[in-house]
PQR file of N, CA, C, O and H, with PARSE charges and radii, in Angstrom:
ATOM      1  N   MET A   1       0.832  -1.185   0.000 -0.4000 1.5000
ATOM      2  CA  MET A   1       0.000   0.000   0.000 -0.0000 2.0000
ATOM      3  C   MET A   1       0.874   1.245   0.000  0.5500 1.7000
ATOM      4  O   MET A   1       1.989   1.250   0.521 -0.5500 1.4000
ATOM      5  N   VAL A   2       0.351   2.265  -0.581 -0.4000 1.5000
ATOM      6  CA  VAL A   2       1.054   3.528  -0.673 -0.0000 2.0000
ATOM      7  C   VAL A   2       0.350   4.544   0.226  0.5500 1.7000
ATOM      8  O   VAL A   2      -0.879   4.606   0.262 -0.5500 1.4000
ATOM      9  H   VAL A   2      -0.555   2.261  -1.004  0.4000 1.0000
ATOM     10  N   VAL A   3       1.141   5.338   0.949 -0.4000 1.5000
ATOM     11  CA  VAL A   3       0.578   6.372   1.799 -0.0000 2.0000
ATOM     12  C   VAL A   3       0.081   7.499   0.903  0.5500 1.7000
ATOM     13  O   VAL A   3       0.854   8.081   0.142 -0.5500 1.4000
ATOM     14  H   VAL A   3       2.139   5.288   0.919  0.4000 1.0000
ATOM     15  N   ARG A   4      -1.197   7.801   0.995 -0.4000 1.5000
ATOM     16  CA  ARG A   4      -1.777   8.806   0.109 -0.0000 2.0000
ATOM     17  C   ARG A   4      -1.655  10.201   0.695  0.5500 1.7000
ATOM     18  O   ARG A   4      -1.403  11.164  -0.029 -0.5500 1.4000
ATOM     19  H   ARG A   4      -1.824   7.328   1.613  0.4000 1.0000
ATOM     20  N   MET A   5      -1.835  10.312   2.020 -0.4000 1.5000
ATOM     21  CA  MET A   5      -1.723  11.621   2.663 -0.0000 2.0000
ATOM     22  C   MET A   5      -0.661  11.503   3.744  0.5500 1.7000
ATOM     23  O   MET A   5      -0.772  10.682   4.654 -0.5500 1.4000
ATOM     24  H   MET A   5      -2.039   9.530   2.608  0.4000 1.0000
ATOM     25  N   ARG A   6       0.348  12.314   3.636 -0.4000 1.5000
ATOM     26  CA  ARG A   6       1.435  12.262   4.598 -0.0000 2.0000
ATOM     27  C   ARG A   6       1.046  13.031   5.846  0.5500 1.7000
ATOM     28  O   ARG A   6       0.459  14.108   5.750 -0.5500 1.4000
ATOM     29  H   ARG A   6       0.438  12.981   2.897  0.4000 1.0000
ATOM     30  N   HIS A   7       1.373  12.481   7.045 -0.4000 1.5000
ATOM     31  CA  HIS A   7       1.110  13.180   8.298 -0.0000 2.0000
ATOM     32  C   HIS A   7       2.184  14.230   8.525  0.5500 1.7000
ATOM     33  O   HIS A   7       3.365  13.985   8.276 -0.5500 1.4000
ATOM     34  H   HIS A   7       1.850  11.606   7.123  0.4000 1.0000
ATOM     35  N   THR A   8       1.780  15.377   8.989 -0.4000 1.5000
ATOM     36  CA  THR A   8       2.736  16.434   9.285 -0.0000 2.0000
ATOM     37  C   THR A   8       3.513  16.095  10.556  0.5500 1.7000
ATOM     38  O   THR A   8       3.136  15.187  11.297 -0.5500 1.4000
ATOM     39  H   THR A   8       0.821  15.575   9.191  0.4000 1.0000
ATOM     40  N   ARG A   9       4.574  16.810  10.797 -0.4000 1.5000
ATOM     41  CA  ARG A   9       5.375  16.585  12.005 -0.0000 2.0000
ATOM     42  C   ARG A   9       4.554  16.852  13.255  0.5500 1.7000
ATOM     43  O   ARG A   9       4.688  16.146  14.254 -0.5500 1.4000
ATOM     44  H   ARG A   9       4.881  17.547  10.194  0.4000 1.0000
ATOM     45  N   ALA A  10       3.712  17.862  13.200 -0.4000 1.5000
ATOM     46  CA  ALA A  10       2.890  18.194  14.371 -0.0000 2.0000
ATOM     47  C   ALA A  10       1.900  17.068  14.667  0.5500 1.7000
ATOM     48  O   ALA A  10       1.685  16.723  15.829 -0.5500 1.4000
ATOM     49  H   ALA A  10       3.603  18.436  12.388  0.4000 1.0000
ATOM     50  N   HIS A  11       1.309  16.507  13.645 -0.4000 1.5000
ATOM     51  CA  HIS A  11       0.354  15.414  13.846 -0.0000 2.0000
ATOM     52  C   HIS A  11       1.064  14.197  14.450  0.5500 1.7000
ATOM     53  O   HIS A  11       0.535  13.548  15.352 -0.5500 1.4000
ATOM     54  H   HIS A  11       1.483  16.787  12.701  0.4000 1.0000
ATOM     55  N   THR A  12       2.258  13.897  13.948 -0.4000 1.5000
ATOM     56  CA  THR A  12       3.032  12.775  14.467 -0.0000 2.0000
ATOM     57  C   THR A  12       3.458  13.030  15.907  0.5500 1.7000
ATOM     58  O   THR A  12       3.411  12.122  16.737 -0.5500 1.4000
ATOM     59  H   THR A  12       2.688  14.424  13.216  0.4000 1.0000
ATOM     60  N   ALA A  13       3.871  14.256  16.212 -0.4000 1.5000
ATOM     61  CA  ALA A  13       4.306  14.591  17.566 -0.0000 2.0000
ATOM     62  C   ALA A  13       3.145  14.517  18.551  0.5500 1.7000
ATOM     63  O   ALA A  13       3.327  14.096  19.694 -0.5500 1.4000
ATOM     64  H   ALA A  13       3.909  14.994  15.539  0.4000 1.0000
ATOM     65  N   ASN A  14       1.946  14.925  18.113 -0.4000 1.5000
ATOM     66  CA  ASN A  14       0.776  14.826  18.988 -0.0000 2.0000
ATOM     67  C   ASN A  14       0.457  13.377  19.309  0.5500 1.7000
ATOM     68  O   ASN A  14       0.066  13.070  20.436 -0.5500 1.4000
ATOM     69  H   ASN A  14       1.799  15.267  17.184  0.4000 1.0000
ATOM     70  N   ARG A  15       0.611  12.496  18.363 -0.4000 1.5000
ATOM     71  CA  ARG A  15       0.348  11.083  18.592 -0.0000 2.0000
ATOM     72  C   ARG A  15       1.391  10.493  19.544  0.5500 1.7000
ATOM     73  O   ARG A  15       1.068   9.638  20.369 -0.5500 1.4000
ATOM     74  H   ARG A  15       0.929  12.745  17.448  0.4000 1.0000
ATOM     75  N   ARG A  16       2.627  10.946  19.432 -0.4000 1.5000
ATOM     76  CA  ARG A  16       3.713  10.397  20.243 -0.0000 2.0000
ATOM     77  C   ARG A  16       3.843  11.077  21.605  0.5500 1.7000
ATOM     78  O   ARG A  16       4.747  10.746  22.373 -0.5500 1.4000
ATOM     79  H   ARG A  16       2.890  11.640  18.762  0.4000 1.0000
ATOM     80  N   SER A  17       2.969  12.005  21.911 -0.4000 1.5000
ATOM     81  CA  SER A  17       3.081  12.732  23.173 -0.0000 2.0000
ATOM     82  C   SER A  17       2.846  11.838  24.379  0.5500 1.7000
ATOM     83  O   SER A  17       3.230  12.198  25.492 -0.5500 1.4000
ATOM     84  H   SER A  17       2.235  12.274  21.288  0.4000 1.0000
ATOM     85  N   HIS A  18       2.222  10.679  24.183 -0.4000 1.5000
ATOM     86  CA  HIS A  18       1.951   9.753  25.277 -0.0000 2.0000
ATOM     87  C   HIS A  18       3.003   8.649  25.390  0.5500 1.7000
ATOM     88  O   HIS A  18       2.857   7.746  26.213 -0.5500 1.4000
ATOM     89  H   HIS A  18       1.910  10.387  23.279  0.4000 1.0000
ATOM     90  N   HIS A  19       4.041   8.706  24.590 -0.4000 1.5000
ATOM     91  CA  HIS A  19       5.054   7.641  24.572 -0.0000 2.0000
ATOM     92  C   HIS A  19       6.161   7.840  25.600  0.5500 1.7000
ATOM     93  O   HIS A  19       7.051   6.996  25.701 -0.5500 1.4000
ATOM     94  H   HIS A  19       4.160   9.440  23.921  0.4000 1.0000
ATOM     95  N   ALA A  20       6.135   8.917  26.355 -0.4000 1.5000
ATOM     96  CA  ALA A  20       7.202   9.190  27.316 -0.0000 2.0000
ATOM     97  C   ALA A  20       7.154   8.194  28.465  0.5500 1.7000
ATOM     98  O   ALA A  20       6.079   7.726  28.841 -0.5500 1.4000
ATOM     99  H   ALA A  20       5.411   9.603  26.273  0.4000 1.0000
ATOM    100  N   LEU A  21       8.312   7.871  29.022 -0.4000 1.5000
ATOM    101  CA  LEU A  21       8.396   6.975  30.164 -0.0000 2.0000
ATOM    102  C   LEU A  21       7.986   7.717  31.424  0.5500 1.7000
ATOM    103  O   LEU A  21       8.283   8.901  31.580 -0.5500 1.4000
ATOM    104  H   LEU A  21       9.185   8.251  28.717  0.4000 1.0000
ATOM    105  N   LYS A  22       7.311   7.026  32.313 -0.4000 1.5000
ATOM    106  CA  LYS A  22       6.885   7.612  33.573 -0.0000 2.0000
ATOM    107  C   LYS A  22       7.785   7.116  34.698  0.5500 1.7000
ATOM    108  O   LYS A  22       8.313   6.006  34.637 -0.5500 1.4000
ATOM    109  H   LYS A  22       7.070   6.064  32.186  0.4000 1.0000
ATOM    110  N   ALA A  23       7.953   7.937  35.715 -0.4000 1.5000
ATOM    111  CA  ALA A  23       8.767   7.549  36.866 -0.0000 2.0000
ATOM    112  C   ALA A  23       8.066   6.444  37.644  0.5500 1.7000
ATOM    113  O   ALA A  23       6.838   6.403  37.717 -0.5500 1.4000
ATOM    114  H   ALA A  23       7.524   8.839  35.765  0.4000 1.0000
ATOM    115  N   ALA A  24       8.855   5.556  38.220 -0.4000 1.5000
ATOM    116  CA  ALA A  24       8.299   4.454  38.998 -0.0000 2.0000
ATOM    117  C   ALA A  24       7.631   4.986  40.262  0.5500 1.7000
ATOM    118  O   ALA A  24       8.173   5.859  40.940 -0.5500 1.4000
ATOM    119  H   ALA A  24       9.852   5.589  38.161  0.4000 1.0000
ATOM    120  N   ASN A  25       6.462   4.458  40.570 -0.4000 1.5000
ATOM    121  CA  ASN A  25       5.737   4.853  41.776 -0.0000 2.0000
ATOM    122  C   ASN A  25       6.234   3.978  42.923  0.5500 1.7000
ATOM    123  O   ASN A  25       6.104   2.755  42.872 -0.5500 1.4000
ATOM    124  H   ASN A  25       6.022   3.749  40.020  0.4000 1.0000
ATOM    125  N   LEU A  26       6.798   4.592  43.947 -0.4000 1.5000
ATOM    126  CA  LEU A  26       7.348   3.856  45.078 -0.0000 2.0000
ATOM    127  C   LEU A  26       6.618   4.242  46.359  0.5500 1.7000
ATOM    128  O   LEU A  26       6.230   5.395  46.546 -0.5500 1.4000
ATOM    129  H   LEU A  26       6.904   5.585  43.988  0.4000 1.0000
ATOM    130  N   VAL A  27       6.440   3.261  47.233 -0.4000 1.5000
ATOM    131  CA  VAL A  27       5.846   3.490  48.545 -0.0000 2.0000
ATOM    132  C   VAL A  27       6.752   2.848  49.593  0.5500 1.7000
ATOM    133  O   VAL A  27       7.551   1.967  49.275 -0.5500 1.4000
ATOM    134  H   VAL A  27       6.756   2.325  47.081  0.4000 1.0000
ATOM    135  N   ALA A  28       6.625   3.288  50.828 -0.4000 1.5000
ATOM    136  CA  ALA A  28       7.437   2.730  51.912 -0.0000 2.0000
ATOM    137  C   ALA A  28       6.790   1.448  52.429  0.5500 1.7000
ATOM    138  O   ALA A  28       5.573   1.390  52.601 -0.5500 1.4000
ATOM    139  H   ALA A  28       5.976   4.004  51.086  0.4000 1.0000
ATOM    140  N   CYS A  29       7.599   0.423  52.677 -0.4000 1.5000
ATOM    141  CA  CYS A  29       7.122  -0.831  53.249 -0.0000 2.0000
ATOM    142  C   CYS A  29       6.684  -0.567  54.690  0.5500 1.7000
ATOM    143  O   CYS A  29       7.384   0.119  55.435 -0.5500 1.4000
ATOM    144  H   CYS A  29       8.588   0.470  52.537  0.4000 1.0000
ATOM    145  N   LYS A  30       5.546  -1.100  55.079 -0.4000 1.5000
ATOM    146  CA  LYS A  30       5.036  -0.868  56.431 -0.0000 2.0000
ATOM    147  C   LYS A  30       5.819  -1.651  57.483  0.5500 1.7000
ATOM    148  O   LYS A  30       5.759  -1.331  58.670 -0.5500 1.4000
ATOM    149  H   LYS A  30       4.978  -1.657  54.474  0.4000 1.0000
ATOM    150  N   ASN A  31       6.556  -2.684  57.044 -0.4000 1.5000
ATOM    151  CA  ASN A  31       7.306  -3.504  57.987 -0.0000 2.0000
ATOM    152  C   ASN A  31       8.722  -2.964  58.214  0.5500 1.7000
ATOM    153  O   ASN A  31       9.163  -2.832  59.356 -0.5500 1.4000
ATOM    154  H   ASN A  31       6.604  -2.944  56.080  0.4000 1.0000
ATOM    155  N   CYS A  32       9.434  -2.653  57.123 -0.4000 1.5000
ATOM    156  CA  CYS A  32      10.835  -2.262  57.263 -0.0000 2.0000
ATOM    157  C   CYS A  32      11.138  -0.861  56.729  0.5500 1.7000
ATOM    158  O   CYS A  32      12.286  -0.420  56.795 -0.5500 1.4000
ATOM    159  H   CYS A  32       9.076  -2.760  56.195  0.4000 1.0000
ATOM    160  N   ASN A  33      10.139  -0.153  56.204 -0.4000 1.5000
ATOM    161  CA  ASN A  33      10.274   1.199  55.659 -0.0000 2.0000
ATOM    162  C   ASN A  33      11.182   1.297  54.445  0.5500 1.7000
ATOM    163  O   ASN A  33      11.627   2.392  54.102 -0.5500 1.4000
ATOM    164  H   ASN A  33       9.207  -0.511  56.151  0.4000 1.0000
ATOM    165  N   ALA A  34      11.468   0.174  53.782 -0.4000 1.5000
ATOM    166  CA  ALA A  34      12.223   0.206  52.535 -0.0000 2.0000
ATOM    167  C   ALA A  34      11.282   0.617  51.406  0.5500 1.7000
ATOM    168  O   ALA A  34      10.085   0.336  51.461 -0.5500 1.4000
ATOM    169  H   ALA A  34      11.107  -0.716  54.060  0.4000 1.0000
ATOM    170  N   MET A  35      11.814   1.276  50.390 -0.4000 1.5000
ATOM    171  CA  MET A  35      10.996   1.696  49.264 -0.0000 2.0000
ATOM    172  C   MET A  35      10.728   0.499  48.347  0.5500 1.7000
ATOM    173  O   MET A  35      11.640  -0.257  48.012 -0.5500 1.4000
ATOM    174  H   MET A  35      12.787   1.505  50.345  0.4000 1.0000
ATOM    175  N   LYS A  36       9.458   0.340  47.946 -0.4000 1.5000
ATOM    176  CA  LYS A  36       9.061  -0.773  47.096 -0.0000 2.0000
ATOM    177  C   LYS A  36       7.930  -0.322  46.183  0.5500 1.7000
ATOM    178  O   LYS A  36       7.300   0.705  46.432 -0.5500 1.4000
ATOM    179  H   LYS A  36       8.717   0.954  48.217  0.4000 1.0000
ATOM    180  N   THR A  37       7.672  -1.083  45.133 -0.4000 1.5000
ATOM    181  CA  THR A  37       6.551  -0.772  44.261 -0.0000 2.0000
ATOM    182  C   THR A  37       5.258  -1.231  44.929  0.5500 1.7000
ATOM    183  O   THR A  37       5.265  -2.247  45.623 -0.5500 1.4000
ATOM    184  H   THR A  37       8.184  -1.918  44.931  0.4000 1.0000
ATOM    185  N   PRO A  38       4.159  -0.522  44.744 -0.5600 1.5000
ATOM    186  CA  PRO A  38       2.919  -0.889  45.410  0.2800 2.0000
ATOM    187  C   PRO A  38       2.357  -2.209  44.901  0.5500 1.7000
ATOM    188  O   PRO A  38       2.558  -2.571  43.741 -0.5500 1.4000
ATOM    189  N   HIS A  39       1.661  -2.918  45.760 -0.4000 1.5000
ATOM    190  CA  HIS A  39       1.012  -4.201  45.454 -0.0000 2.0000
ATOM    191  C   HIS A  39       2.013  -5.289  45.096  0.5500 1.7000
ATOM    192  O   HIS A  39       1.693  -6.195  44.327 -0.5500 1.4000
ATOM    193  H   HIS A  39       1.498  -2.624  46.702  0.4000 1.0000
ATOM    194  N   ARG A  40       3.226  -5.210  45.648 -0.4000 1.5000
ATOM    195  CA  ARG A  40       4.259  -6.212  45.416 -0.0000 2.0000
ATOM    196  C   ARG A  40       4.877  -6.608  46.758  0.5500 1.7000
ATOM    197  O   ARG A  40       4.804  -5.851  47.726 -0.5500 1.4000
ATOM    198  H   ARG A  40       3.486  -4.474  46.273  0.4000 1.0000
ATOM    199  N   VAL A  41       5.474  -7.776  46.811 -0.4000 1.5000
ATOM    200  CA  VAL A  41       6.180  -8.224  48.010 -0.0000 2.0000
ATOM    201  C   VAL A  41       7.434  -7.372  48.172  0.5500 1.7000
ATOM    202  O   VAL A  41       8.108  -7.059  47.190 -0.5500 1.4000
ATOM    203  H   VAL A  41       5.533  -8.391  46.025  0.4000 1.0000
ATOM    204  N   CYS A  42       7.741  -7.001  49.396 -0.4000 1.5000
ATOM    205  CA  CYS A  42       8.941  -6.211  49.674 -0.0000 2.0000
ATOM    206  C   CYS A  42      10.179  -7.064  49.428  0.5500 1.7000
ATOM    207  O   CYS A  42      10.280  -8.182  49.932 -0.5500 1.4000
ATOM    208  H   CYS A  42       7.194  -7.254  50.193  0.4000 1.0000
ATOM    209  N   ASP A  43      11.125  -6.529  48.647 -0.4000 1.5000
ATOM    210  CA  ASP A  43      12.365  -7.252  48.359 -0.0000 2.0000
ATOM    211  C   ASP A  43      13.290  -7.298  49.563  0.5500 1.7000
ATOM    212  O   ASP A  43      14.125  -8.196  49.667 -0.5500 1.4000
ATOM    213  H   ASP A  43      11.043  -5.621  48.237  0.4000 1.0000
ATOM    214  N   ALA A  44      13.154  -6.347  50.468 -0.4000 1.5000
ATOM    215  CA  ALA A  44      14.061  -6.265  51.604 -0.0000 2.0000
ATOM    216  C   ALA A  44      13.688  -7.235  52.726  0.5500 1.7000
ATOM    217  O   ALA A  44      14.561  -7.877  53.311 -0.5500 1.4000
ATOM    218  H   ALA A  44      12.475  -5.617  50.383  0.4000 1.0000
ATOM    219  N   CYS A  45      12.373  -7.340  53.027 -0.4000 1.5000
ATOM    220  CA  CYS A  45      11.979  -8.159  54.183 -0.0000 2.0000
ATOM    221  C   CYS A  45      11.073  -9.338  53.818  0.5500 1.7000
ATOM    222  O   CYS A  45      10.934 -10.263  54.617 -0.5500 1.4000
ATOM    223  H   CYS A  45      11.665  -6.819  52.551  0.4000 1.0000
ATOM    224  N   GLY A  46      10.456  -9.330  52.639 -0.4000 1.5000
ATOM    225  CA  GLY A  46       9.614 -10.448  52.225 -0.0000 2.0000
ATOM    226  C   GLY A  46       8.192 -10.394  52.747  0.5500 1.7000
ATOM    227  O   GLY A  46       7.485 -11.400  52.690 -0.5500 1.4000
ATOM    228  H   GLY A  46      10.569  -8.578  51.989  0.4000 1.0000
ATOM    229  N   TYR A  47       7.750  -9.254  53.254 -0.4000 1.5000
ATOM    230  CA  TYR A  47       6.396  -9.118  53.776 -0.0000 2.0000
ATOM    231  C   TYR A  47       5.468  -8.530  52.716  0.5500 1.7000
ATOM    232  O   TYR A  47       5.886  -7.717  51.890 -0.5500 1.4000
ATOM    233  H   TYR A  47       8.325  -8.436  53.301  0.4000 1.0000
ATOM    234  N   TYR A  48       4.208  -8.951  52.752 -0.4000 1.5000
ATOM    235  CA  TYR A  48       3.169  -8.371  51.909 -0.0000 2.0000
ATOM    236  C   TYR A  48       1.895  -8.265  52.724  0.5500 1.7000
ATOM    237  O   TYR A  48       1.384  -9.274  53.209 -0.5500 1.4000
ATOM    238  H   TYR A  48       3.869  -9.611  53.423  0.4000 1.0000
ATOM    239  N   ARG A  49       1.385  -7.076  52.880 -0.4000 1.5000
ATOM    240  CA  ARG A  49       0.175  -6.784  53.647 -0.0000 2.0000
ATOM    241  C   ARG A  49       0.235  -7.342  55.065  0.5500 1.7000
ATOM    242  O   ARG A  49      -0.751  -7.879  55.570 -0.5500 1.4000
ATOM    243  H   ARG A  49       1.801  -6.256  52.486  0.4000 1.0000
ATOM    244  N   GLY A  50       1.395  -7.211  55.704 -0.4000 1.5000
ATOM    245  CA  GLY A  50       1.548  -7.601  57.092 -0.0000 2.0000
ATOM    246  C   GLY A  50       1.829  -9.066  57.329  0.5500 1.7000
ATOM    247  O   GLY A  50       1.911  -9.486  58.483 -0.5500 1.4000
ATOM    248  H   GLY A  50       2.196  -6.775  55.294  0.4000 1.0000
ATOM    249  N   GLN A  51       1.982  -9.866  56.283 -0.4000 1.5000
ATOM    250  CA  GLN A  51       2.261 -11.293  56.439 -0.0000 2.0000
ATOM    251  C   GLN A  51       3.576 -11.648  55.765  0.5500 1.7000
ATOM    252  O   GLN A  51       3.909 -11.115  54.707 -0.5500 1.4000
ATOM    253  H   GLN A  51       1.915  -9.526  55.345  0.4000 1.0000
ATOM    254  N   LYS A  52       4.318 -12.554  56.389 -0.4000 1.5000
ATOM    255  CA  LYS A  52       5.577 -13.032  55.817 -0.0000 2.0000
ATOM    256  C   LYS A  52       5.262 -13.954  54.648  0.5500 1.7000
ATOM    257  O   LYS A  52       4.618 -14.987  54.828 -0.5500 1.4000
ATOM    258  H   LYS A  52       4.048 -12.987  57.248  0.4000 1.0000
ATOM    259  N   VAL A  53       5.714 -13.586  53.450 -0.4000 1.5000
ATOM    260  CA  VAL A  53       5.403 -14.345  52.244 -0.0000 2.0000
ATOM    261  C   VAL A  53       6.651 -15.025  51.685  0.5500 1.7000
ATOM    262  O   VAL A  53       6.587 -16.166  51.228 -0.5500 1.4000
ATOM    263  H   VAL A  53       6.237 -12.746  53.304  0.4000 1.0000
ATOM    264  N   LEU A  54       7.779 -14.329  51.723 -0.4000 1.5000
ATOM    265  CA  LEU A  54       9.034 -14.862  51.204 -0.0000 2.0000
ATOM    266  C   LEU A  54      10.087 -14.924  52.294  0.5500 1.7000
ATOM    267  O   LEU A  54      10.083 -14.120  53.227 -0.5500 1.4000
ATOM    268  H   LEU A  54       7.830 -13.403  52.095  0.4000 1.0000
ATOM    269  N   THR A  55      10.984 -15.882  52.168 -0.4000 1.5000
ATOM    270  CA  THR A  55      12.147 -15.955  53.044 -0.0000 2.0000
ATOM    271  C   THR A  55      13.316 -15.338  52.284  0.5500 1.7000
ATOM    272  O   THR A  55      13.742 -15.872  51.260 -0.5500 1.4000
ATOM    273  H   THR A  55      10.987 -16.535  51.411  0.4000 1.0000
ATOM    274  N   ILE A  56      13.830 -14.234  52.771 -0.4000 1.5000
ATOM    275  CA  ILE A  56      14.911 -13.518  52.116 -0.0000 2.0000
ATOM    276  C   ILE A  56      16.234 -13.994  52.668  0.5500 1.7000
ATOM    277  O   ILE A  56      16.463 -13.961  53.878 -0.5500 1.4000
ATOM    278  H   ILE A  56      13.484 -13.800  53.603  0.4000 1.0000
ATOM    279  N   LYS A  57      17.112 -14.440  51.770 -0.4000 1.5000
ATOM    280  CA  LYS A  57      18.467 -14.845  52.187 -0.0000 2.0000
ATOM    281  C   LYS A  57      19.383 -13.644  52.104  0.5500 1.7000
ATOM    282  O   LYS A  57      19.026 -12.629  51.506 -0.5500 1.4000
ATOM    283  H   LYS A  57      16.926 -14.466  50.788  0.4000 1.0000
ATOM    284  N   ALA A  58      20.573 -13.747  52.704 -0.4000 1.5000
ATOM    285  CA  ALA A  58      21.540 -12.643  52.684 -0.0000 2.0000
ATOM    286  C   ALA A  58      21.994 -12.387  51.270  0.5500 1.7000
ATOM    287  O   ALA A  58      22.145 -13.320  50.481 -0.5500 1.4000
ATOM    288  H   ALA A  58      20.863 -14.572  53.190  0.4000 1.0000
ATOM    289  N   LYS A  59      22.217 -11.103  50.936 -0.4000 1.5000
ATOM    290  CA  LYS A  59      22.657 -10.724  49.609 -0.0000 2.0000
ATOM    291  C   LYS A  59      24.097 -11.130  49.396  0.5500 1.7000
ATOM    292  O   LYS A  59      24.916 -11.021  50.309 -0.5500 1.4000
ATOM    293  H   LYS A  59      22.094 -10.345  51.577  0.4000 1.0000
ATOM    294  N   VAL A  60      24.416 -11.598  48.204 -0.4000 1.5000
ATOM    295  CA  VAL A  60      25.792 -11.967  47.846 -0.0000 2.0000
ATOM    296  C   VAL A  60      26.489 -10.736  47.353  0.5500 1.7000
ATOM    297  O   VAL A  60      25.971 -10.028  46.490 -0.5500 1.4000
ATOM    298  H   VAL A  60      23.751 -11.687  47.463  0.4000 1.0000
ATOM    299  N   GLN A  61      27.688 -10.462  47.902 -0.4000 1.5000
ATOM    300  CA  GLN A  61      28.437  -9.275  47.483 -0.0000 2.0000
ATOM    301  C   GLN A  61      29.730  -9.638  46.839  0.5500 1.7000
ATOM    302  O   GLN A  61      30.485  -8.757  46.427 -0.5500 1.4000
ATOM    303  H   GLN A  61      28.108 -11.037  48.604  0.4000 1.0000
TER
END
C-alpha cells in the first residue's frame, strides 16, 4: 500500500506525546520502611500486607 496523505510533524508529535516513560511509583514498606513498588512483596523483608510471604536470604556481594 502507498501512503496517500502524509502526516505532518505536528500530527506525528501529537500522537507520540503519550510515549514518554513515567517515573516508577514507590511506597514505603510498612514492615521495614524500605521503598518498594505498590502491590508487590517487599524485596528487603519479604512481607506483603503484614504477612511473611518470602524468606529472604543474605545478599551476595
